[in-house]
N, C-alpha and C positions, 0 to 999 in steps of 0.2 A: 112698172117702169123703174129702172134703177136711176137714181139721181146722181149727178157727177160727184158730189162729195161722198157718196156711198161706195163708189167704185175703187177709191184709193188712187185713182189716176190724177195726174196733174201735169200741166205744161207751163214752163216758164223759161225765159231767156234772160241772161245777164249780159247786157251789151253796153259799150262805152258811150253810145249816143241814143237820144230819143228823137227819131225823125220818121218820115214816111217809109223809108227803106227798112228801118228796124221794125216798124209796125207790120210791114209786109212779111218779114221773116217770122214774126210772132203768129200772125194769122195762118201762115203756111204750117207751122208746127201744131197749132190748134186743129187745123183741118186734118192733118195726118193722124191725130189722136181720136178723132170722132169715128166711132164704129160704123162699119158699112151699113147703109140703110137708115142711118140717123142723121139729124141735122142739128147743129148747135147755133145758138144765138149768143153773141158777145155784146154785153152792154158797154157803151162807150160814151164819154162826155164829148164836148165840142172842141177838143184839142185839134190843132191844125193837122197833126199827123194821123188822126183818126178819120180816114177817108173811106167813103162807101165803095170806092173802086177796089178796095182791098178785100172785098167779099170773095170767098171761095165757093165752090159748088155746094159744099155741105156746111158752110158757116156764113151767117149773116150778121152784120153789125147793126145793133139797135142804138141809134143816137138819142141821147137824152136831151130834154129841153135845156136851154142855157141856164146857168146858175142854179143847178139842182144836184149838187154832189151827194146829198142825202139819199138820192135814188140809185146811186151807183154803188153796188156791193163791193167793188174793187177799192173804193175809198176807205172802207173799214179794214180791208186786208192791209192796205198800205199803212194805215194808222197803227194797226196792231204790230206789224213788222217793225216799224220805226220805234214805237214805245218799248217793245220788249227786246229788241236785238240790235238796232242800228243807230238810234239817236244818242247824242252826248258821248260820242266816242272819238278818239283820234286814231287814225290808221297810219301805219308806217309806210305803206306803199299802195299802189294801184292794185296789185295782186291781193293784198290784205283786204281791200274793200270788196273785191270780187269774191274772195273766200267768205267774208262775213255775209254778203248778200246771198250766196249759195247756201251757206249753213242756215241762215234765217228762213229762207224759202223751204228748204228740206225739213226743218223742224216744224214749221207751220203745216206743211203738207201731211205730216204724221198725225196731226190733230184734227181729224175729220169732224168730230163733234164741235170743236171750237170754230172751225170754218163755217159750219152750219149756223152756229149761234150768232156769229158776227155778220153774216151776210144775209140772213133770212129777213124777209119783209112780210108785213101783213098784206093780205089780199086787198086790192083796192080797185075801184072802177077806173080803168085806164083811160076811158073817154074823157074823164075830168082832167087828166094830165096832158093828153095829146090832142 
């Protein structure tokens, strides 16, 4: 089995809003990137725009229990992006913000070992959590 971080593939959108429609676009892009015959699971927290109705035929959303950001690998990705590329900066324009976000995402996607290290979790008995 090839793991996602080993393929070099990534999917991300930079959008002006975070809402259900934006999340729907993101789920569609993830669905397009899933190889035929495979199924993806996307880990989500309880944000209002993370709706189970956004599931695609080949992508399922796994909702985490409330108040459990430590279980969501995306939280570590966001933290790394902010700490290394996006925090404590002033941007001259909206386009500069979009460019910085895209540059940060692309730089991170080139670091597959880093992604693995910041998102990896120890195995656990999920029956204890859910």
